[in-house]
N, C-alpha and C positions, 0 to 999 in steps of 0.2 A: 431384432433388438435381442442382444444378449440379456439373458434371465438368471437370477440366483447365482451368480457368478461372486463369489467373497474370496479374495485371495487369504484372507485371514487375519488372525489376531498378530499384531508387532508386538503390543506391549499391555502389560495390566499393571496399574499402579496401586497403592493402596488408599486411595481418596478418590471420592466423585471429580467426574473432569468438566469442566465449562467453558474453555477456551482453548484454543489451538492457533499456533502461530509458526511459521517457517524462518528459521534464522540465516540458514543458509540453503545453496540445493539439495546438502545432505542432511542437515541436521532440524531438528522438530522440536517446538516447545509446546508443554501441554501444561495447564495449569487448573486450579480448583481447590478443592478442601471440604471439611465438614463444617466450618463455621466456628464461631467463637465459643459454642458452649464445650463444656468439657467431655466430650465424647471420645474422646482417644483417636478419633480421625484428624490425620495432620492436614496442615492447609500449606500450598506452596506450590513451587515450579518442578517439572523434571525435563531434561533434554535427552532427546535420543537420536544417535546417528544411523540414519538408514542406508542399506546398501543393496546390493542384488546379487544372488550367489548363484547365478545363470538359470535358475528354475523360479526363484519368488523373492520377494522382499524379506529383509531380515532388519530387524532394530537392537541397537545395543546401547544401554544406560550410560550416559556420559557423565551426568551430574545430577546433584537434586540441591533444592534451595528452599528451606521452609520459612513461612511468613508469620510465623506465631499464632496469635489469634485471628488473624485476617485471612478470611477466605478469597482468593482470585476469583472473580466471577467474570471481569472482562479484561483483555490486555491489547495491545498493538505494539507492533515492531517495527523499527525503521532504523536504516544504516544512513548515519548522517557524519559525512567526513569522514568516512573509513572507522567512525565508530556505531557499534548498535547497540540503540536505546530500546527500553523497554518501558511502556507507561501500562500501571495495572491500577485498575478500580479495586478498591478496599474500603467499604462502606461509603461515606461520605466523601472520602479525599481520591487522589489520584497519585499513587506513588510510582516515583521515577527512578529506575536501576539504569546502571551501566552495565553491559554485558562483554565483559572483556574476553579476549581470543587467546588462548596461550597453546602452544604445541608441548605435547608432554610426551616421554616413552611409552611409545605401543605396549612393551611388555609389562610396564607397571598399570595400565588401562585395562590390560586384562587379568591382573590378579584378581583374586577371590573378593578383596574389599577394598574401598576407597572412604576416604574423607569428604563428607559434604560440606558444602560452605560455609553451615553453622556450627563444624565440628563435630558433627555426628556421624559416628562411623558406620557404614552399611554394608551388609555384604551385596555384590555386585550381582543380579539375577541373570540368571540366563531367559531373555525374552522371548518366550514359548509358553504357549497355554494349551497348545494341542499337537498333535502330529502333523499338522502340515507345515510349521515354521522347524528349522533345522537349528539343533542347538549350536549356540554363538561358538562353543570350543573347536566346532570341525570347519569355524569359516575360515578362510583361507585370509591372514592379515599379510599385507605386501609392502607396508612401510615400517620404518623403523620409529618415525613420529607421528602424533595422529592430533588432531584439533580438539582441545577442550575448552570450556569456558569458565568464567568465573563472575557471578551476579554481585553487584556492589549496589548497595540503596544509596539514594541522591535526595533530592528534593522531594517533598510531600504539600501537596496544595488541597485546600478543600474546594471542590468544584460543583455540589449541588447544597442549596440552603432552603430544602423544604421544611416541614414540620417533622417528618422523620427522613431527614437526609440521605439519599442512597445515589451514586453515581451507576448508572445503569450500563452506559456504552463509552468507548473512548477509541478515539481513530488519530493516526497522524498522516499528514499528508504525505505524496509519493516523494515530495522533493525535500522531505524534511523539516521544514520550516514553520509550519502550523499545526497546530493538535486541537480538536475539537472534542468536547464532552458532553453529555444529555445525562438527566436524572429525573427523580421524580417531580421538582419543581418546574418542570415545561419548557425550561429555557436553555437553549443550546449555547455554549459559551466557546467561543475561537481565541485561543492561545499562541502566544509565540513559543516555538518549540527549537532548542532543547531546555529555555530558559524558562517556560512555562508561567510568564506574565500574562495576564487578561488583555486581551485588546479590544474585544467588544461582547454584547451578549445579543442572540437573535431571538426576538419573542413573535411567536407566531403560534404555537403549540398551545393547547388547554388543558392538556393531560402531560403525563410521564412519557418521556424517548423511549423508542425500543431499538432505534439503529440509527447509525450516522455511516456514511461513507464519502471521501472525495472524488472527484471525477479523476482520470487518469492525468488531466493536464493541470489540475488542481485550482482551476479557475471558480468551480461548482463544488457545494456541497449539500448533500440529499439527507433530510431527516424524517424519521418516522415516528408519530406517536399513537397513544391509546385513543385519541381524539380522532383517529380515522384519517388524519392527512399524511400527504407526503408535500413537502414544501422542500423547494430548490432554492438555494442561496447564492449570491454572488460572494465568494470567501473574501474580496477585498474590501467592502464595505457591510456596515450594518442596515442597509436599506432593507426594506419588506420583500419577502420572497418573490422570484422572478417567475415562481408556477408554484400553484396551490393545486394538487392532485388527489382525488379520492377514487378509493378502488371501485371499477366498473364491472358489477357480477354477471352471470350470464342470467341468473333468474329473478333479480330483484332482490334478492335475499341482502341483508347490510353484513358487508365484510370488513375487518380492519387489517391492515397491512401490516405484517410482522417483521420481516425484513427487507433491506435494499441494498443493492449493490450497482456500480457501473463497472463497464467493460469494453476494452478497447474494440475497434471493428477492424480486423485482421489487414484487410486490402486498402483500408483508406485512412492514411495517416493522419493524427490528430481527431480523428473522429470516434465517437463512442455511442454505446448504447445504456440504457437502464433497466435492471431488473428488478422486479419486488415478488416476494410471495404474501399470500393473505389466507385468512381463516374466516369463517363465518362468526358474527359477532354472537349467535346465540348457540346454544350446546345441544339444542334437543335434535334428533333427528340424526341420519348419516352425515358426518362433516365430510366436506368436500373442500378439499385447499386450492388455491389459484396458483399457478406460475406465469407472471405476466412479463411483456417486453414493451417498453415505451423508448419514444424518440425526446431525448431529454430535453431537446431545445422548444420545441412546442407543445411537447407535453403529450402528443397524441399515442393513443394506445395501439399498437403493432398486433399482438398475438397473445391469446389466452391458452393457457393448457388447465384443465380442470382435472384433479389427481383427487383419487378416491377416499383421501381423509386428511386430516389438518396437517399443517407443515410447520418445522421447527427452524430449520439452517437453510443455508444459501451461500454459495460462492462461486465465483468467477475467475476462471483461469488467468493468470496473468497476459497471455496474449489475447485473450478474450474469444477463445473458439471454442470453449464448453461451459456448462452451468451445471453446478452440483447442488440437488436439494435433498435436505433431510427430512423424515417425517415424526409426527408426534408421538404417537401411539404405538405402531409397529416396530419402530426402529430402521425402516427401511431408508435405502440410498439410492438414488437416481441422478443418471447424467443425461444431459441433452445437449444437443447441438444448438449452440448459441442464436445463429439468425433464423432458424426456423422453429426453433423449440420443440425438434424431434427428440424423443426419448430413444436413446442407444444402450442404455445399460440400466437395469432395475435388479437392486440387491437387497431381496426380501429379509426382514429382520436381522439384518447385519447387527442391531445389537439388543442385549434383553433375553427374556425368556423363550422368545420365538424361535432364535438362534440354536439356543441349546437343546431344547425340548423336540424342535423339530416336528410340531403338532400342530393342526388347525385348531384356533383360538386362544393361543398361548399369547399372553402380553409382551410386547416388546418395551423398549423404554426409548424415551424420546430423544431423537441426536442432538447433542448440543453444541456441536461445534464441527465446521468443515474447513480443510483447507487442501489445496492443488499443489502436488509438486510442479516446482516450476519447468516452464518448457522453456523459458529463455536461459541463456548462458549455456551452462554445460548440464543439459537435463539428466535428472537420474531416472526420469521414466523412459529412457529412449528403446527399453526393450518391448514397451506398448504405447499406444499412442497418449493414455494418457494415464495419470495414477492420482486417486482422490485417496484422501484420510479422512476420517471421522472418529470423534469422542462420544460419550455419553455418560451417564450417572451410572453407569456399570462398570465404571475406572477403565474403560478397553480404550485403544488407540487399534484402529482396523485400517487396511489399505484395501483398495478396490480398483484394478486395473481395467481399462478398455482394450481390448485387443486390437490390433492393428486392423486396416479395414478390410484385408483380405482373408482374415480371420475370424470376423464376426457377421452374422446374418442381422440384416436391419429390416424390421417392418415398419411400414408406415402409418402415421396417425389417420382416425379418421378423417373423411372429408369435411373441411372447415364449413361452417355456418356463414353465410355472409351478413354483413350489415351490424354485428356487433360489436358495439363501441369503437369502431373505426379499426378495428383488428379483425383477427382470425381465430377461431373458438377451434381446440382438440381436446378430445378425451384422452387420457390414459389409464 
């Protein structure tokens, strides 16, 4: 297993980051903000173009869009009939944006300032915070035209109706026809997309939602909430859930699911797995998180990995080969092989003070989002086997690459204990 390999800082913005999405094989969108209070910290989106200079990944800021007093805590991006749509959670509402692609002169983009979507003129920063990232003015631009974007607000709908309403999660189906939202009132709402007309409500949770995800074929939707349940629904009806799962910990301690994601099975077309991360309900003693692999049709638990701290973020690569996990306290990032949950990369303290100070005992910042560079199409990560992006409230966008198999050393997890929840148990 490769350890402590952090390819470095791609970008640092001037507001905390909470959500991360890929727009194209080369463009990534980050979002967040300081909230509605008059703190002077902006709320909004920034888009970066990623490239590889032969040695490392670099990023250049393409555009910025500020959302006024509305912090962006969650968002989902989907390409629908050659149009890119962005659905963003803002307080009790879901705001829909169109992301229009435009080609601009490369020389204009390389100048020292540009005009943001809201008219604010900003200096284009060199996306480098340490000596590991080469300065963008030394980067070789080979084309006369560059891809840029403009973000235009469209409809806004209220998606949560609790006492103190808040949309906590939004996701768009892969075919771009459905959108699912969840909030503090505990109801999963399924909407037509991009018209955002309510189709039906799914009632099964007793507490606020934490995560939602559509299966690769869009026929299933998984939801998790603070009531400890993971519910798998048929997306065509509002019937009761097909499956109701609870976390199965190794020692009887009560755990709550934190995140859930589906992932393709590479060599079996049309089949998929389901992954969850979970943390102990009580905060006493040493916290140990769980990474779990499920069979989503039967609900059978296949494998469990115990991680020596609580977990905060989960992402599965588009081809289903790798799973990325972010931690709550040390700001660390791990990469696992999906079918075996064997850890192949560990980056300690990728975010926060641990990374800055390089000293034992220094605290990190929890990883708020993970996103894989796409493996399908024209992958930018072709120089390595995989590339995973991470963000945090430290305002940083960081890349972590997995070397090709001949360039890394892999260590196997401990021998699994038999008979645990129908699955296999590993410690990492």
